[in-house]
N, C-alpha and C positions, 0 to 999 in steps of 0.2 A: 505494500499499499503506501502510495506517494506522501512525503511530506507535507504539509503545505506554507508556505513561506511564512515568516510572522514577521515583526519588528521588533519580537525579542530575538528571536532565530539570526535574524540580521545583525542585530547589536551585537549577541555573545560569539557569532562567525569574527565578529569584527574586532573584538577585544581579544581574542583569543588571536588574530591575526597582528594584533599589536603588539602582546606577551613576548617581553625576550627570552626563549628558551620554553623549555617546558613548565605548565604550571596546574595548581591545583583546582575541582570545580568551585571549590571554596574562597582561594586565593584569586579566583579569575571572578567569584562575586561578588568580593569583597572590594574589587576593583569595580565592578561597575556600579554596587552602591556606592562607591565615595564620588565616580562620575554623577552620581544624581539618578540613576536607574532606579526604578523599582520592578526590575525583573527579581523573581525567588529562586531560593537557592534550587528546589527540584529544579524549577525550567532548567538552569542550567546545564545541572546532570543529566536532563535528560536530553537537550541538545548535546550536550559534548557525547554523550554516547552514540545519538543519532549523526553528526558527524563523524565518530570514528567510524559506526557502521559501513557509510556510503565511501571512506577514504578521503575525504577533506580533513582530517585530524588526525594525528598519529596519537595512539593512548599507548601506556606503557605502565611498569608499576615502578615506582620507586622503593630506592633501595626500604624503606621504611614500609613499604606494602603499600601506599596510597598509589591510588588511579591520578596520572598524572597528563598533560593532553597539550597538543601543540598545534598550530598549523600547521598542513605536509604540505611541503612543496614536491615531491614525489609520485608518482606513483608507481602501481606495483609492490611487491615486497623487500626492503631496504631494514637496515640495523643503524644505531646509534652511537656514539662516543656523548655521552651526557657529563657536565661538571658537577659534582656533588654539592658545591659553595654558591655560584651564580645560575647553573640552570643551564647555561650555554650547550646546546646543542649542535653536532655535526653527524651528517647522513653521511656512512661508513660503505662500500662496497664487502663484501664478505666471500667469496668465492669459495676461498678455502671451508668454511662454517655452512655452506650451503651444497658442498661436497661430501664434508663429513658428517651431516646429517642424514644426506641420502645412503650415506655407504653404511652408516650405525644403525637406521631403519631395517634396512636394508639384510644385515647380518643380524635380524633378530626376527626376523618376516615381518614385517611392517611396511605397506604400501599406505602411499597419499600420507606421507608424512611433512610437519607444519612445523614449526621451531618461531622462539622467538630468542631471540640474543643481543643485547643492550649492556655493553661498556659504561661504567662507572668510576670517574676518576675526579681529579683536578685538571683544568685548562692551563695555558702556560701563564697566562695573568693571574690565577687563581694562583699557582706554584712561584709565582715570583713575585706575587704580595704575603706569603706565608714565609720564605726566603728572606726579605730582607729586613733589617736589624728594626728593634724598637727605635720609637722616636724618642731622641734626646728631649727631657720632661724642662723648665724653667726654671724648677727645682734644683733639678742635680746639673742643672748647666750653671747653677747659681754660687757655685764652689765649695771650698767647710764651711762657708757661712750658711750657706743655703743647708746645707747636710746636716749642721747639729741644728740648725729652727726646724727641722723635717724630724729628729731623732727621737722625737718625744711621740708623734707622729704615730699611731699602729701602723703596722705592717698594712699592704697590700694582698689580699690573698688572690691569689692568680691559677687559674686550669693547669 
């Protein structure tokens, strides 16, 4: 059954296209609400599911198990590299994965095998940001007087 195009669906499609990388339904809903939209969360979930089923959006599961979506720029089966920090996604070819999946399925007597492979890591920008030295604070740059002045302050707790 064909879905009719509604202003809500168009707005969700547009917001998904504007999102940088993959986004959850709840995050997309929050963005829509901040923009003054009265679209309900259930409508966002339904629309994203419809867009994913039609191939207009990529859907995958985050490392935390949440469904996340992105406007799809390719047609057909493909894979992604996804940054765990900023959400940046890169579509990749994975011929070796395709061949391995078919060989593995055939070796076990399976036919019509399908698979999902997405690789999560840190993009080059986020890796560089994590490797950068911590900025020098004004207190630390003040020299011995600054250090003495802060000696009585409680220590900062870091992860």
